[in-house]
Backbone as JSON Lines, residues from 0, in Angstrom:
{"i":0,"aa":"M","n":[-10.49,-24.75,32.26],"ca":[-11.41,-23.71,32.68],"c":[-11.56,-22.66,31.57]}
{"i":1,"aa":"K","n":[-12.77,-22.26,31.3],"ca":[-13.07,-21.31,30.23],"c":[-12.7,-19.88,30.66]}
{"i":2,"aa":"Q","n":[-12.07,-19.14,29.73],"ca":[-11.68,-17.76,30.03],"c":[-12.89,-16.84,29.93]}
{"i":3,"aa":"P","n":[-12.9,-15.79,30.75],"ca":[-14.0,-14.82,30.66],"c":[-13.98,-14.12,29.3]}
{"i":4,"aa":"K","n":[-15.17,-13.71,28.85],"ca":[-15.3,-13.04,27.57],"c":[-14.43,-11.78,27.5]}
{"i":5,"aa":"S","n":[-14.32,-11.06,28.61],"ca":[-13.52,-9.83,28.62],"c":[-12.05,-10.12,28.29]}
{"i":6,"aa":"Q","n":[-11.52,-11.21,28.77],"ca":[-10.13,-11.58,28.46],"c":[-9.98,-11.99,27.0]}
{"i":7,"aa":"I","n":[-10.95,-12.72,26.5],"ca":[-10.93,-13.14,25.1],"c":[-11.0,-11.91,24.19]}
{"i":8,"aa":"D","n":[-11.91,-10.97,24.54],"ca":[-12.06,-9.74,23.75],"c":[-10.78,-8.92,23.78]}
{"i":9,"aa":"K","n":[-10.17,-8.79,24.95],"ca":[-8.94,-8.0,25.07],"c":[-7.83,-8.6,24.23]}
{"i":10,"aa":"R","n":[-7.68,-9.9,24.27],"ca":[-6.66,-10.56,23.46],"c":[-6.89,-10.29,21.98]}
{"i":11,"aa":"Y","n":[-8.16,-10.4,21.55],"ca":[-8.5,-10.15,20.15],"c":[-8.17,-8.71,19.78]}
{"i":12,"aa":"E","n":[-8.59,-7.75,20.62],"ca":[-8.34,-6.33,20.35],"c":[-6.84,-6.05,20.28]}
{"i":13,"aa":"D","n":[-6.07,-6.6,21.21],"ca":[-4.62,-6.39,21.21],"c":[-4.0,-6.96,19.95]}
{"i":14,"aa":"K","n":[-4.46,-8.11,19.54],"ca":[-3.91,-8.78,18.36],"c":[-4.21,-8.02,17.06]}
{"i":15,"aa":"H","n":[-5.36,-7.38,16.99],"ca":[-5.8,-6.73,15.75],"c":[-5.73,-5.2,15.8]}
{"i":16,"aa":"K","n":[-5.07,-4.65,16.82],"ca":[-5.01,-3.2,16.99],"c":[-4.41,-2.48,15.79]}
{"i":17,"aa":"E","n":[-3.26,-2.93,15.33],"ca":[-2.58,-2.27,14.2],"c":[-3.4,-2.38,12.92]}
{"i":18,"aa":"E","n":[-4.0,-3.52,12.71],"ca":[-4.85,-3.73,11.54],"c":[-6.02,-2.75,11.55]}
{"i":19,"aa":"R","n":[-6.63,-2.58,12.71],"ca":[-7.77,-1.67,12.86],"c":[-7.33,-0.22,12.64]}
{"i":20,"aa":"K","n":[-6.17,0.14,13.19],"ca":[-5.65,1.5,13.02],"c":[-5.38,1.81,11.55]}
{"i":21,"aa":"A","n":[-4.89,0.82,10.81],"ca":[-4.58,1.02,9.4],"c":[-5.86,1.17,8.56]}
{"i":22,"aa":"A","n":[-6.95,0.56,9.01],"ca":[-8.19,0.54,8.23],"c":[-9.16,1.67,8.57]}
{"i":23,"aa":"H","n":[-9.02,2.27,9.76],"ca":[-10.0,3.26,10.21],"c":[-9.31,4.48,10.81]}
{"i":24,"aa":"A","n":[-10.0,5.61,10.76],"ca":[-9.49,6.84,11.36],"c":[-10.54,7.41,12.3]}
{"i":25,"aa":"V","n":[-10.08,8.11,13.32],"ca":[-10.97,8.75,14.28],"c":[-10.64,10.23,14.33]}
{"i":26,"aa":"W","n":[-11.68,11.05,14.22],"ca":[-11.49,12.5,14.35],"c":[-11.78,12.89,15.78]}
{"i":27,"aa":"G","n":[-10.84,13.57,16.39],"ca":[-11.1,14.15,17.71],"c":[-11.43,15.6,17.48]}
{"i":28,"aa":"T","n":[-12.71,15.94,17.47],"ca":[-13.13,17.3,17.18],"c":[-14.11,17.77,18.24]}
{"i":29,"aa":"S","n":[-14.39,19.03,18.27],"ca":[-15.34,19.54,19.25],"c":[-16.26,20.56,18.6]}
{"i":30,"aa":"M","n":[-17.4,20.76,19.25],"ca":[-18.36,21.76,18.79],"c":[-19.1,22.28,20.02]}
{"i":31,"aa":"K","n":[-19.85,23.34,19.84],"ca":[-20.61,23.9,20.95],"c":[-21.56,22.85,21.5]}
{"i":32,"aa":"R","n":[-21.68,22.78,22.81],"ca":[-22.53,21.77,23.47],"c":[-23.97,21.87,22.98]}
{"i":33,"aa":"E","n":[-24.49,23.08,22.82],"ca":[-25.86,23.27,22.36],"c":[-26.06,22.67,20.97]}
{"i":34,"aa":"D","n":[-25.1,22.92,20.06],"ca":[-25.17,22.35,18.71],"c":[-25.06,20.83,18.76]}
{"i":35,"aa":"F","n":[-24.16,20.35,19.6],"ca":[-23.94,18.91,19.75],"c":[-25.22,18.21,20.19]}
{"i":36,"aa":"E","n":[-25.88,18.77,21.2],"ca":[-27.11,18.15,21.71],"c":[-28.23,18.19,20.67]}
{"i":37,"aa":"E","n":[-28.34,19.32,19.96],"ca":[-29.35,19.42,18.91],"c":[-29.09,18.41,17.79]}
{"i":38,"aa":"L","n":[-27.83,18.29,17.39],"ca":[-27.45,17.34,16.35],"c":[-27.74,15.91,16.78]}
{"i":39,"aa":"N","n":[-27.36,15.56,18.0],"ca":[-27.63,14.2,18.49],"c":[-29.12,13.88,18.53]}
{"i":40,"aa":"K","n":[-29.94,14.85,18.96],"ca":[-31.39,14.64,18.96],"c":[-31.9,14.38,17.55]}
{"i":41,"aa":"F","n":[-31.43,15.2,16.62],"ca":[-31.84,15.05,15.21],"c":[-31.45,13.68,14.67]}
{"i":42,"aa":"L","n":[-30.2,13.29,14.9],"ca":[-29.73,12.0,14.4],"c":[-30.51,10.85,15.01]}
{"i":43,"aa":"K","n":[-30.75,10.92,16.31],"ca":[-31.49,9.85,16.99],"c":[-32.93,9.78,16.49]}
{"i":44,"aa":"A","n":[-33.57,10.93,16.34],"ca":[-34.97,10.96,15.88],"c":[-35.11,10.4,14.48]}
{"i":45,"aa":"N","n":[-34.07,10.55,13.66],"ca":[-34.12,10.09,12.27],"c":[-33.33,8.81,12.02]}
{"i":46,"aa":"H","n":[-32.86,8.21,13.1],"ca":[-32.12,6.94,13.03],"c":[-30.95,7.02,12.06]}
{"i":47,"aa":"I","n":[-30.17,8.09,12.19],"ca":[-29.02,8.31,11.31],"c":[-27.74,8.15,12.12]}
{"i":48,"aa":"P","n":[-26.88,7.2,11.75],"ca":[-25.59,7.07,12.43],"c":[-24.68,8.26,12.09]}
{"i":49,"aa":"K","n":[-23.79,8.61,12.99],"ca":[-22.9,9.74,12.76],"c":[-22.03,9.54,11.52]}
{"i":50,"aa":"V","n":[-21.63,8.32,11.28],"ca":[-20.81,8.04,10.09],"c":[-21.6,8.35,8.82]}
{"i":51,"aa":"Q","n":[-22.88,8.0,8.81],"ca":[-23.72,8.3,7.64],"c":[-23.84,9.81,7.46]}
{"i":52,"aa":"L","n":[-23.96,10.55,8.55],"ca":[-24.01,12.01,8.47],"c":[-22.74,12.56,7.82]}
{"i":53,"aa":"I","n":[-21.6,12.04,8.21],"ca":[-20.32,12.49,7.64],"c":[-20.28,12.22,6.14]}
{"i":54,"aa":"Y","n":[-20.62,11.01,5.73],"ca":[-20.58,10.68,4.31],"c":[-21.6,11.48,3.5]}
{"i":55,"aa":"M","n":[-22.81,11.66,4.05],"ca":[-23.82,12.44,3.33],"c":[-23.4,13.9,3.22]}
{"i":56,"aa":"G","n":[-22.85,14.45,4.3],"ca":[-22.38,15.83,4.28],"c":[-21.23,16.03,3.32]}
{"i":57,"aa":"W","n":[-20.34,15.07,3.32],"ca":[-19.18,15.12,2.42],"c":[-19.64,15.11,0.96]}
{"i":58,"aa":"T","n":[-20.58,14.2,0.65],"ca":[-21.12,14.1,-0.71],"c":[-21.81,15.41,-1.11]}
{"i":59,"aa":"A","n":[-22.64,15.95,-0.21],"ca":[-23.35,17.2,-0.51],"c":[-22.36,18.35,-0.69]}
{"i":60,"aa":"L","n":[-21.33,18.39,0.13],"ca":[-20.33,19.46,0.02],"c":[-19.56,19.37,-1.3]}
{"i":61,"aa":"K","n":[-19.2,18.15,-1.68],"ca":[-18.5,17.98,-2.97],"c":[-19.39,18.44,-4.12]}
{"i":62,"aa":"E","n":[-20.68,18.08,-4.08],"ca":[-21.61,18.51,-5.13],"c":[-21.74,20.03,-5.14]}
{"i":63,"aa":"Q","n":[-21.84,20.63,-3.95],"ca":[-21.96,22.08,-3.85],"c":[-20.71,22.76,-4.4]}
{"i":64,"aa":"L","n":[-19.55,22.23,-4.07],"ca":[-18.3,22.81,-4.56],"c":[-18.19,22.67,-6.07]}
{"i":65,"aa":"N","n":[-18.6,21.53,-6.6],"ca":[-18.58,21.35,-8.06],"c":[-19.51,22.34,-8.74]}
{"i":66,"aa":"T","n":[-20.68,22.55,-8.16],"ca":[-21.63,23.51,-8.73],"c":[-21.08,24.92,-8.63]}
{"i":67,"aa":"N","n":[-20.55,25.28,-7.45],"ca":[-20.0,26.62,-7.25],"c":[-18.79,26.87,-8.14]}
{"i":68,"aa":"N","n":[-17.93,25.86,-8.29],"ca":[-16.74,26.02,-9.13],"c":[-17.12,26.24,-10.59]}
{"i":69,"aa":"S","n":[-18.16,25.55,-11.04],"ca":[-18.58,25.73,-12.43],"c":[-19.23,27.1,-12.65]}
{"i":70,"aa":"E","n":[-19.73,27.69,-11.55],"ca":[-20.34,29.02,-11.64],"c":[-19.35,30.11,-11.23]}
{"i":71,"aa":"G","n":[-18.12,29.71,-10.88],"ca":[-17.1,30.69,-10.5],"c":[-17.12,31.06,-9.03]}
{"i":72,"aa":"G","n":[-17.86,30.35,-8.2],"ca":[-17.93,30.67,-6.77],"c":[-17.13,29.68,-5.93]}
{"i":73,"aa":"T","n":[-17.11,29.93,-4.63],"ca":[-16.44,29.03,-3.69],"c":[-17.36,28.76,-2.52]}
{"i":74,"aa":"C","n":[-16.96,27.84,-1.68],"ca":[-17.71,27.5,-0.48],"c":[-16.89,27.89,0.74]}
{"i":75,"aa":"N","n":[-16.99,29.15,1.15],"ca":[-16.24,29.63,2.31],"c":[-17.17,30.14,3.39]}
{"i":76,"aa":"E","n":[-18.35,29.55,3.5],"ca":[-19.32,29.99,4.49],"c":[-18.88,29.53,5.87]}
{"i":77,"aa":"K","n":[-18.87,30.45,6.84],"ca":[-18.46,30.12,8.2],"c":[-19.68,30.02,9.1]}
{"i":78,"aa":"R","n":[-19.6,29.09,10.05],"ca":[-20.66,28.9,11.05],"c":[-20.43,29.9,12.18]}
{"i":79,"aa":"T","n":[-21.48,30.62,12.6],"ca":[-21.34,31.59,13.69],"c":[-21.92,31.05,14.96]}
């Protein structure tokens, strides 16, 4: 008798759990609900995955910091 897909998937996930944990990280973070909803709308409208947003933001921030550091400034702007 063939096993249900859910059982097959669970076995696979259990078997590869440690491997997945070693290869990936998850941030548990929070933000204001209003900002969250606005951000999700923006991402959905522009077909941008959240992971792509993180990488693009990280790249832009590194470039900004490199520019600011060469000009003697820093990036300490806080969100209100």
